[in-house]
C-alpha positions as CSV (number, residue, x, y, z in Angstrom):
1,M,33.1,-12.2,-1.6
2,L,32.0,-12.1,2.0
3,G,35.2,-10.7,3.5
4,G,34.4,-11.5,7.1
5,K,31.8,-13.3,9.2
6,Y,28.6,-14.2,7.4
7,N,25.5,-13.2,9.3
8,S,22.8,-15.6,8.3
9,S,20.1,-13.6,10.2
10,I,20.3,-10.9,7.5
11,A,19.7,-13.5,4.7
12,N,16.6,-14.8,6.6
13,Q,14.9,-11.4,6.7
14,K,12.3,-10.1,4.3
15,Y,12.9,-6.8,2.6
16,D,10.8,-4.6,0.4
17,V,13.7,-3.1,-1.5
18,L,17.3,-4.2,-2.2
19,I,19.7,-1.4,-3.1
20,I,23.1,-2.4,-4.6
21,G,25.6,0.4,-4.2
22,S,26.1,2.6,-1.2
23,G,27.1,5.8,-3.0
24,I,25.3,9.0,-2.5
25,S,22.3,7.9,-4.6
26,G,22.0,4.6,-2.9
27,L,22.3,6.1,0.6
28,C,19.7,8.8,-0.1
29,T,17.3,6.4,-1.6
30,A,17.7,3.9,1.3
31,A,17.1,6.7,3.8
32,L,14.1,8.1,2.0
33,L,12.5,4.6,1.6
34,S,13.2,3.8,5.2
35,K,11.5,7.0,6.4
36,I,8.3,6.0,4.7
37,G,8.4,2.6,6.3
38,R,10.0,0.3,3.7
39,R,12.3,-2.4,4.8
40,V,15.6,-1.7,2.9
41,L,18.7,-3.8,2.5
42,L,21.6,-1.7,1.2
43,I,24.7,-3.6,0.1
44,E,28.0,-2.4,-1.4
């Protein structure tokens, strides 16, 4: 379910970590990993 415009530039990027779920744990994990330089993709 895309629910809007699909942005293919996101799909063409390279990420170190994929986090599925943007609850409090997902958000905190994404923020911490980003602070130490990891490329994070967070999706709901």
